[in-house]
C-alpha positions as CSV (number, residue, x, y, z in Angstrom):
1,M,-22.6,60.3,-31.9
2,Q,-24.0,60.3,-28.3
3,T,-23.6,57.9,-25.5
4,R,-26.8,56.6,-24.0
5,N,-27.0,54.3,-20.9
6,Y,-29.3,51.3,-21.0
7,L,-30.4,48.6,-18.6
8,L,-31.6,45.1,-19.0
9,Y,-34.2,43.7,-16.6
10,D,-35.9,40.4,-16.3
11,V,-39.6,41.1,-15.5
12,F,-42.3,39.2,-13.7
13,T,-39.7,37.2,-11.8
14,T,-37.4,37.5,-8.8
15,G,-34.7,35.3,-10.4
16,R,-32.3,36.3,-13.2
17,L,-32.6,34.5,-16.6
18,A,-36.3,34.0,-16.0
19,G,-39.4,36.0,-16.8
20,N,-39.5,38.4,-19.7
21,P,-36.3,40.3,-20.6
22,L,-36.6,44.1,-21.2
23,A,-34.2,46.7,-22.5
24,V,-34.6,50.2,-20.9
25,V,-32.8,52.9,-22.9
26,L,-32.2,56.0,-20.7
27,D,-31.3,59.4,-22.1
28,S,-33.5,58.9,-25.1
29,K,-34.1,62.6,-25.8
30,G,-33.2,63.4,-29.4
31,L,-33.9,60.0,-30.8
32,D,-36.6,60.0,-33.5
33,T,-39.1,57.2,-34.1
34,A,-36.9,55.6,-36.8
35,A,-33.9,55.5,-34.5
36,M,-35.9,54.0,-31.7
37,Q,-37.2,51.3,-34.0
38,A,-33.7,50.5,-35.2
39,I,-32.4,50.3,-31.7
40,A,-35.3,48.0,-30.7
41,R,-34.4,45.8,-33.7
42,E,-30.8,45.8,-32.5
43,F,-31.7,44.5,-29.0
44,N,-34.2,42.1,-30.7
45,L,-36.1,41.5,-27.4
46,S,-39.9,41.3,-27.4
47,E,-40.0,45.0,-26.2
48,T,-37.5,47.8,-25.7
49,V,-38.4,51.0,-23.7
50,F,-37.2,54.5,-24.4
51,V,-37.3,56.9,-21.4
52,L,-38.0,60.5,-22.2
53,P,-38.8,63.7,-20.2
54,P,-42.5,63.8,-19.3
55,D,-45.0,66.2,-21.0
56,N,-46.4,66.9,-17.5
57,A,-43.8,67.9,-15.0
58,K,-45.7,66.2,-12.2
59,H,-45.1,62.8,-13.9
60,R,-42.0,60.7,-13.6
61,A,-41.3,60.1,-17.3
62,R,-42.7,59.5,-20.7
63,I,-41.9,56.0,-22.1
64,R,-42.2,54.7,-25.7
65,I,-42.4,51.0,-26.2
66,F,-41.2,49.2,-29.3
67,T,-41.1,45.6,-30.5
68,P,-38.4,44.8,-33.1
69,D,-41.1,45.7,-35.8
70,Y,-43.5,48.3,-34.5
71,E,-44.4,50.7,-31.6
72,M,-46.9,49.6,-28.9
73,P,-49.5,51.9,-27.3
74,F,-49.1,50.0,-24.0
75,A,-47.5,46.8,-22.7
76,G,-47.3,45.2,-19.3
77,H,-43.8,44.0,-18.7
78,P,-42.3,47.3,-20.1
79,T,-44.4,49.2,-17.6
80,V,-43.5,47.1,-14.6
81,G,-39.8,46.9,-15.7
82,S,-39.6,50.7,-16.3
83,A,-41.2,51.5,-13.0
84,I,-38.8,49.3,-11.1
85,A,-35.8,50.5,-13.1
86,L,-36.6,54.2,-12.5
87,A,-37.2,53.5,-8.8
88,D,-33.9,51.7,-8.6
89,L,-32.1,54.6,-10.3
90,G,-33.6,57.0,-7.7
91,G,-32.7,54.8,-4.8
92,E,-36.4,54.5,-3.8
93,T,-37.7,51.5,-1.8
94,A,-41.3,52.6,-2.3
95,G,-43.2,55.2,-4.2
96,I,-46.1,56.1,-6.5
97,F,-45.7,57.9,-9.7
98,V,-47.1,58.3,-13.2
99,L,-45.6,57.1,-16.5
100,E,-46.8,58.6,-19.7
101,E,-47.5,56.0,-22.4
102,N,-49.1,56.2,-25.8
103,I,-52.4,54.8,-24.3
104,G,-52.3,57.7,-21.7
105,P,-51.0,58.3,-18.2
106,V,-50.4,55.1,-16.2
107,R,-50.2,55.2,-12.4
108,C,-47.5,52.9,-10.9
109,A,-46.7,51.9,-7.4
110,V,-43.3,50.4,-6.4
111,S,-42.4,48.6,-3.2
112,K,-39.5,46.5,-1.9
113,H,-39.8,43.5,0.4
114,D,-37.2,40.9,1.4
115,G,-34.8,42.3,-1.1
116,A,-37.2,42.0,-4.1
117,T,-38.8,44.9,-5.9
118,F,-42.4,44.8,-6.9
119,A,-44.3,47.2,-9.1
120,E,-48.0,47.3,-10.1
121,F,-49.9,49.7,-12.3
122,D,-53.5,50.7,-12.8
123,L,-55.0,49.8,-16.1
124,A,-55.4,53.0,-18.2
125,K,-58.2,51.2,-20.0
126,L,-60.4,48.5,-18.7
127,P,-60.9,45.4,-20.9
128,E,-63.6,45.5,-23.5
129,P,-65.1,42.6,-25.5
130,L,-64.5,42.7,-29.3
131,E,-66.3,40.8,-32.1
132,L,-64.8,37.5,-33.0
133,S,-65.9,35.9,-36.2
134,G,-63.6,32.9,-36.1
135,D,-65.1,29.5,-35.2
136,A,-63.8,28.0,-31.9
137,E,-63.1,24.7,-33.5
138,A,-61.1,26.3,-36.3
139,I,-59.2,28.4,-33.7
140,G,-58.4,25.2,-31.8
141,A,-57.2,23.5,-35.0
142,A,-54.9,26.4,-35.7
143,L,-53.2,25.6,-32.4
144,G,-53.1,21.9,-33.1
145,L,-55.9,21.1,-30.6
146,G,-59.1,19.0,-31.1
147,P,-62.6,20.3,-30.3
148,H,-62.7,18.3,-27.0
149,E,-59.6,20.3,-25.8
150,I,-61.1,23.7,-26.2
151,G,-63.1,25.2,-23.4
152,F,-63.7,24.2,-19.7
153,E,-66.6,24.8,-17.4
154,N,-68.5,27.8,-18.9
155,H,-65.3,29.3,-20.5
156,R,-65.4,29.8,-24.2
157,V,-63.1,31.4,-26.8
158,S,-63.5,35.2,-26.7
159,F,-61.8,38.4,-27.8
160,W,-60.8,41.2,-25.4
161,S,-58.7,44.3,-25.4
162,A,-57.4,46.6,-22.6
163,G,-55.3,48.5,-25.1
164,V,-53.9,45.5,-27.0
165,P,-56.3,42.9,-28.3
166,Y,-55.9,39.1,-27.6
167,V,-58.0,36.1,-28.5
168,T,-58.4,34.3,-25.1
169,I,-58.6,30.5,-25.6
170,P,-59.5,28.3,-22.6
171,V,-58.2,24.7,-22.9
172,A,-59.0,21.7,-20.9
173,D,-55.8,21.2,-18.9
174,L,-52.0,21.4,-18.7
175,K,-51.6,18.6,-21.2
176,A,-53.6,20.5,-23.8
177,A,-51.7,23.8,-23.0
178,G,-48.4,22.0,-23.3
179,Q,-49.1,20.6,-26.8
180,I,-50.2,23.8,-28.6
181,R,-48.4,24.5,-31.9
182,L,-49.4,27.6,-33.8
183,D,-50.1,27.1,-37.6
184,N,-49.3,30.6,-38.9
185,Q,-51.1,30.1,-42.2
186,A,-54.3,28.8,-40.5
187,W,-54.1,31.5,-37.9
188,S,-53.8,34.3,-40.5
189,E,-56.9,33.0,-42.3
190,L,-59.1,33.3,-39.3
191,A,-57.6,35.6,-36.7
192,P,-58.6,39.3,-36.3
193,R,-56.0,41.9,-36.8
194,K,-54.6,44.1,-34.0
195,S,-53.1,46.6,-36.5
196,E,-52.5,46.9,-40.3
197,W,-49.4,44.8,-40.0
198,A,-50.1,42.3,-37.2
199,F,-52.7,39.7,-36.2
200,A,-54.0,39.5,-32.6
201,S,-52.2,36.8,-30.6
202,P,-53.7,33.7,-29.1
203,Y,-53.7,33.7,-25.3
204,V,-54.2,30.1,-24.1
205,Y,-55.2,29.4,-20.5
206,C,-56.4,26.6,-18.2
207,R,-57.4,26.3,-14.6
208,E,-55.0,23.5,-13.9
209,T,-51.6,24.9,-12.8
210,V,-48.1,23.8,-11.9
211,N,-47.7,26.1,-8.9
212,H,-50.4,25.7,-6.2
213,E,-50.7,29.5,-5.6
214,S,-51.5,30.2,-9.3
215,A,-55.1,30.7,-10.4
216,F,-54.3,30.1,-14.1
217,H,-51.6,28.6,-16.3
218,V,-51.2,30.6,-19.6
219,R,-49.2,30.7,-22.8
220,M,-49.1,33.5,-25.4
221,I,-47.8,32.9,-28.9
222,V,-47.0,35.9,-31.2
223,P,-47.9,35.0,-34.8
224,G,-45.5,35.8,-37.6
225,S,-42.7,34.3,-39.7
226,P,-41.5,32.8,-37.5
227,S,-43.9,32.9,-34.6
228,Y,-42.5,33.0,-31.1
229,E,-43.7,32.5,-27.5
230,D,-43.7,35.3,-25.0
231,P,-42.6,34.3,-21.4
232,A,-44.8,36.9,-19.6
233,T,-47.5,39.2,-21.1
234,G,-49.0,41.9,-18.9
235,S,-51.1,43.5,-21.6
236,A,-52.7,40.0,-22.3
237,A,-53.4,39.6,-18.5
238,A,-55.1,43.0,-18.7
239,A,-57.3,41.8,-21.5
240,F,-57.8,38.4,-19.8
241,A,-59.4,40.3,-16.9
242,G,-62.4,40.8,-19.2
243,A,-62.8,37.0,-19.7
244,I,-62.5,36.4,-16.0
245,M,-65.2,38.9,-15.3
246,H,-67.4,37.5,-18.0
247,F,-67.1,33.8,-17.2
248,D,-66.2,33.6,-13.5
249,R,-68.2,36.6,-12.3
250,P,-66.1,37.3,-9.2
251,T,-67.9,38.8,-6.2
252,D,-67.7,42.4,-5.2
253,G,-64.5,43.5,-3.5
254,I,-60.8,43.1,-4.4
255,S,-59.5,39.8,-5.8
256,Q,-55.9,39.0,-6.3
257,L,-55.0,36.2,-8.8
258,W,-51.5,35.0,-9.7
259,I,-51.0,33.9,-13.3
260,E,-48.1,31.6,-14.2
261,Q,-46.6,31.8,-17.7
262,G,-43.3,30.9,-19.5
263,L,-42.9,27.5,-17.9
264,E,-42.9,25.5,-21.2
265,M,-40.0,27.7,-22.5
266,G,-37.9,27.6,-19.4
267,R,-38.5,31.2,-18.3
268,P,-41.0,30.9,-15.5
269,S,-43.0,34.1,-14.8
270,R,-45.5,35.2,-12.2
271,I,-48.0,38.0,-12.9
272,R,-50.4,39.3,-10.3
273,L,-53.8,40.5,-11.6
274,E,-55.9,42.4,-9.1
275,L,-59.6,43.0,-9.8
276,N,-61.7,45.6,-8.0
277,V,-65.3,44.6,-8.5
278,D,-68.2,46.9,-7.6
279,G,-71.9,46.1,-8.3
280,G,-70.9,43.0,-10.3
281,K,-68.8,45.2,-12.7
282,L,-65.1,45.7,-13.0
283,A,-64.4,49.1,-11.4
284,A,-60.6,49.0,-11.7
285,A,-57.8,46.5,-12.3
286,R,-54.0,46.3,-11.7
287,I,-51.2,44.3,-13.1
288,G,-48.2,43.6,-10.9
289,G,-44.9,41.7,-10.7
290,H,-41.3,41.7,-9.7
291,A,-38.2,42.6,-11.8
292,V,-34.5,42.2,-11.4
293,K,-31.6,43.9,-13.2
294,V,-29.4,41.6,-15.2
295,A,-27.1,43.9,-17.2
296,E,-26.3,47.5,-18.0
297,G,-24.3,49.2,-20.7
298,K,-23.9,52.1,-23.2
299,L,-25.3,52.7,-26.7
300,F,-23.2,54.8,-29.0
301,V,-25.9,56.3,-31.2
C-alpha cells in the first residue's frame, strides 16, 4: 500500500461549491490503467486527473483524465484545474508550461489577479465539422423541445469535435434551454457515437443569457443510465468554437467570449473562449477559467 496525496478543486468558478468539481491525484507513478479507473470510480466525479512525470523533461507533467467509466483523450476543466493545482503547489503566481495529455502536448498559462487564479490553454486540436445524420426535429424531440424551439438566427444543429465530439444544438431562448429533458432511448436511436461505449453529448446553447457579460448560455447533458448534467464543459466549448466560426463568422483578430453554464443545476460556471481569427479562418483558440481548491487528502492505494 502507498499513500498518494490528492486535491479537490472547483473549476470555472471563483467560488467554492460552484463550477465543476475535479479530483487531482498526485504521486500517480506506479498506478496502472485499471487502478486509475477504479480510483476515478471511487471519487465518482465527472473527471479525475492523475499526475505523472512528463515524457519530455521540458514539460511540467503528464496527466491522464478519467471519467468513472473510461479514459478521456482531453478535457477542459481537468486541464484548467490541473494547471492551477500544479501552479499552486509550486507557489507560482504566473507561468507558462506544457501538460502532456493523450491528445498531445497542451500549452497552459496561469496568472493570479485579486486573489483568484486563472488558467487558459491553447487547443491542441482546432474544431472540425463531423457528419450528422440525425434530423434536427428528432434531435429536438429527444430533448423535449418542439421544432419552433430549435435554432435561432442562422444557427442550426451541427456536430463538431476539437478532440471530443459534441452535437451543438441552438435553442430559441433561456426558457427553451431551461426545459430540456433528455430522453435516453430516443437519443441513443439517433445520436452519433463518440466511442464504442458512449454517445456524443448534446450541447444546448442560446444567445439569451442570465449574466450580461456572457455571450452564450449553455447546458451539456451526458447521456447514459442515468444521464446527468455537467456544470462546466471546456472540451465542449472547444468544439463549440467551430459552430461560432461557421455561423457567426467573427472578424479577423482576437475575440473573447464568456460562456455561462451550470446555472440550472445550482453550480454556476464561467468559461472564457478566445478565438484568434486570421483571413476569416480560425488560426488558434484558447479555453480559460478560474479554479479554487476546496479539499485535500490522502489515498491509501
